[in-house]
N, C-alpha and C positions, 0 to 999 in steps of 0.2 A: 566400419567394423569388418574385420577380415574373416574370422572363424565363427560362422553362424551355427556350428554344430553344438556349441555350448547352449543348453536350454536356458541358462541364466541371462543370455543376451537376446532372447525372444521378446518382442514387444508385449507390453502389458496394456490391455484394453485399447489396443491400437496405438499406444504411445511408445515409440521406439526409444532406445537409449539416447540417440541423437536428439530426438524431440525433447526428452527430459532435460538433457544438458543445455539445450538452447533455451528452454523455459527458465531454468535456473539462472543462466547468464543474463537473460533479458530482465528478469525480476531484480537481479542484483544490480543491473544498470539503471534501475529506476523506472522501467516501463510498467504501466499499470497492468495488473494481473488480468483484468477483463479484456484488455487489448491483446495481450499475448495469447490467451486461451481462445479468443474469437478468431485470431489469425490462424491458429493451429486447428480450429474447427472442433474443439472439445468443450465439454461443460466442466464447471469447477469441481463437481463431485467426482467426475471421472479422473481429473487431474490429481485431486487430493489422494485418491486411492492408488493411482499409478505411482505417484511420488512416494508414498509410504512403502509400496512394494519394491520400487527401485532401491530405496535406502536399505530395505531388508535384504535384498539380493546382494548388495555390496557388502553388507555385514556378514552374510553367510558364505560368501565366496572366498575360500581359503587360498585360492590361486591368485587373487587380486586382479583377475582378468577383467571383471566388470568395472572395477574402479579405474584400472588403466585405460580401458576403452572410454569410460566417462571423461577422463582427462583429455584424451585425444579429441573426442566429440566437442568438449567445451572449448578447446582451442580452435575449432573449426566452425564456430557459431556463425561467422560471417558468410558461410556457404550454405546455411540451412535454407532450403527452398521456400519455406513459408514465413520464416521469421527474420531473415537476413536484413531486410529493409526496415524493420520495426525498431525504432530507437527512441529513447527519451529525449526531451528537449535539451540541447547542449548549446552553450554560447559559442560564438565564433572563436574566441581564444581557446575554449575547451577543445574544439575540433582541431585547431592547429596543434595544441599540445598533445592531443591524442595521436595525431599523425607522427609527430616528433617522437613520441614514446614508442611507436611501432618500428621506427627506423634508426633511432639514435640510441645505441646501447649505453652511452655515457649518461644521457638524460634519464633513461630507465633506471640505471643503477643509482643515480642521484636521488630520484624520487623514492626508490626502495629505502635508501639510507635515511631520507627525511622522514618517511613513515615510521621506521624503526625508532628513530630519535624521538618523534612525537609521542609514540606509545610509551617510551621510557620516561617521558616527562608528564605522563598522565593525560595526554591529549588523545583524541580519536584520530589516529593517523590517516584512516580512510577519509574521514570528514575533512581533515586538514588539506589533503590532496585535492579533494573536490573544491573546497573553498578557495584555495590558492592557485589551482591549475585547471579547474573545470573538468577533472577526470573522475568519474564515479567509480565505486569499488568494483562493480561488475566488469566494466570495460578494462579497468586496470588488471584484473585477474585474467581476463582473456589474453591480454598482451603478455602478462607474466608467464602464462603457459607456453606461448610462442618462444619467449626468450629461454625458458627452461629447456625446451627441445633443442635449441641451438647450443646451450651449455652442455647438454647431455651428449650431443654429437662431438663437441670439443673434447669431452672427457673420454668418450669412446675412441676418438682419434688421437689420444695421447697428447692433446694440445693443452697441457696443464699450465703452460706459461700464460696463455690468454685467459684461462679461468682464474688464475691467481691475480693477474693484472686487474681484472674487473672486480674481483673480491676485495682487493686492496683499495681500489677506487671507491667502492661502496663504504668500506670502513672509514675512509677519509671523510666522506659525506656525512656519515653518522656523527663523527666528531664535530664537524662544522655546524650541523643542525642542532646538535646537543648544546653547543656553546650559545647558539642563537636562542634556543628555548630556555636555557638557564638564565640568560640575560633578560629575556622577556618576563621571567618569573622572579626576578630579583636576585638571581644567583643560586648556586647550589648550597645545600645545607652545610656542607663541609668546607666551603670556601674560606671561612675564617679560622680554620683549625691549622695550627702549625705543628710540625714534627721536628 
């Protein structure tokens, strides 16, 4: 966090915004709450109140500074001094896929497309990603924040061609996975309608 002059960015009961974002990320990644809070050195009641107050601050901040900083902190969870090494159990394939997700934008866009298609077909896209690639929702969202920052820099640098390229690639993957899910579900309702 850069501007600590905003009182809405001050820690709550010793829980900084970075702490709060890290706890959210670790819980979303499937790490047990007791393990996270123990590593952070706080009790559950303290966290519950701090969490409620951080949410309230984000809601009352008309400048969006708290929410923006939360997103930045969330993307930097791997650098949190107390929680960076605390992870849920992940398979070897999951670890390999996670590393690929961080470095291969095509793979990232493919999984985004697959998740969207899964949701469109009534499946839990996050659960589908975990079941098929071993990547949990929390870890996926952390990587998504990192790719979002890269895309923002492309937009800011007027590199719309690259943004469009990856957007089109994701749309292709949505179509591919939609066909797969439709086939698995016996086809689309409208498949037998002719015009």
